[in-house]
C-alpha positions as a LaTeX table, in Angstrom:
\begin{tabular}{lrrr}
\hline
Residue & $x$ (\AA) & $y$ (\AA) & $z$ (\AA) \\
\hline
Met1 & 0.01 & 0.09 & 0.01 \\
Val2 & 1.15 & 3.45 & $-0.84$ \\
Ser3 & $-0.01$ & 6.80 & 0.72 \\
Pro4 & $-2.53$ & 8.88 & $-1.22$ \\
Gln5 & 0.09 & 11.49 & $-1.85$ \\
Val6 & 2.33 & 8.89 & $-3.66$ \\
Glu7 & $-0.62$ & 7.72 & $-5.70$ \\
Lys8 & $-1.55$ & 11.25 & $-6.60$ \\
Leu9 & 2.03 & 12.08 & $-7.68$ \\
Phe10 & 2.42 & 8.85 & $-9.61$ \\
Asn11 & $-0.89$ & 9.35 & $-11.56$ \\
Ala12 & 0.07 & 13.06 & $-12.28$ \\
Leu13 & 3.40 & 11.85 & $-13.70$ \\
Met14 & 1.81 & 9.15 & $-15.75$ \\
Lys15 & $-0.85$ & 11.55 & $-17.08$ \\
Ala16 & 1.95 & 13.97 & $-18.10$ \\
Gly17 & 3.98 & 11.12 & $-19.88$ \\
Val18 & 7.06 & 11.36 & $-17.68$ \\
Thr19 & 8.00 & 7.77 & $-18.46$ \\
Ala20 & 11.35 & 8.12 & $-20.11$ \\
Glu21 & 14.72 & 9.67 & $-19.29$ \\
Asp22 & 14.36 & 12.25 & $-22.17$ \\
Lys23 & 11.04 & 13.36 & $-20.63$ \\
Ala24 & 12.41 & 13.82 & $-17.04$ \\
Ile25 & 11.02 & 16.67 & $-15.01$ \\
Ser26 & 12.22 & 18.78 & $-12.11$ \\
Ala27 & 10.85 & 18.43 & $-8.50$ \\
Glu28 & 9.24 & 21.84 & $-8.93$ \\
Lys29 & 7.42 & 20.69 & $-12.07$ \\
Ala30 & 6.40 & 17.56 & $-10.29$ \\
Thr31 & 4.96 & 19.64 & $-7.50$ \\
Ala32 & 2.95 & 21.76 & $-9.90$ \\
Leu33 & 1.58 & 18.76 & $-11.80$ \\
Ser34 & 0.50 & 16.94 & $-8.69$ \\
Lys35 & $-0.78$ & 20.00 & $-6.84$ \\
Leu36 & 0.63 & 18.67 & $-3.63$ \\
Pro37 & 2.42 & 20.88 & $-1.10$ \\
Lys38 & 6.20 & 20.91 & $-1.71$ \\
Ala39 & 7.20 & 18.88 & 1.33 \\
Gln40 & 4.55 & 16.18 & 0.61 \\
Cys41 & 5.72 & 16.00 & $-3.02$ \\
Met42 & 9.37 & 15.58 & $-2.07$ \\
Asn43 & 8.42 & 12.77 & 0.38 \\
Ala44 & 6.29 & 11.17 & $-2.34$ \\
Leu45 & 9.26 & 11.38 & $-4.79$ \\
Gln46 & 11.58 & 9.61 & $-2.24$ \\
Glu47 & 8.95 & 6.90 & $-1.61$ \\
Leu48 & 8.57 & 6.28 & $-5.33$ \\
Lys49 & 12.33 & 6.06 & $-5.67$ \\
Lys50 & 12.53 & 3.60 & $-2.78$ \\
Ala51 & 9.89 & 1.43 & $-4.45$ \\
Gly52 & 11.90 & 1.41 & $-7.69$ \\
Ala53 & 9.12 & 3.19 & $-9.59$ \\
Leu54 & 11.12 & 6.41 & $-10.14$ \\
Lys55 & 14.63 & 7.25 & $-11.14$ \\
Glu56 & 16.77 & 10.34 & $-10.88$ \\
Lys57 & 18.70 & 11.92 & $-13.66$ \\
Lys58 & 21.45 & 14.27 & $-12.58$ \\
Asn59 & 22.58 & 17.21 & $-14.82$ \\
Asn60 & 25.29 & 19.36 & $-13.29$ \\
Asn61 & 23.44 & 20.85 & $-10.21$ \\
Ala62 & 19.92 & 19.94 & $-11.22$ \\
Val63 & 18.07 & 16.70 & $-10.67$ \\
Ser64 & 15.24 & 15.46 & $-12.88$ \\
Tyr65 & 12.90 & 12.64 & $-12.23$ \\
Phe66 & 11.13 & 10.02 & $-14.45$ \\
Leu67 & 9.12 & 6.97 & $-13.95$ \\
Val68 & 10.47 & 3.43 & $-14.86$ \\
Lys69 & 7.28 & 1.61 & $-13.82$ \\
Thr70 & 3.76 & 2.08 & $-15.23$ \\
Ser71 & 1.94 & 0.68 & $-12.24$ \\
Leu72 & 2.39 & 0.76 & $-8.44$ \\
\hline
\end{tabular}
């Protein structure tokens, strides 16, 4: 079971099509897409990462996120 925030973020990312490395988005964009408060969104990103459903892509100082699984 995942929290409602994780599910909301996952669904928002799926709807936006963030499912490949070249479509990775920033944490700020993920926050805007999910309409979650920033702290909850960051926690949800970490939970998705722990579950293996999300990966990070690091560019210099910026970090982008993209989904690697299409279901929770």
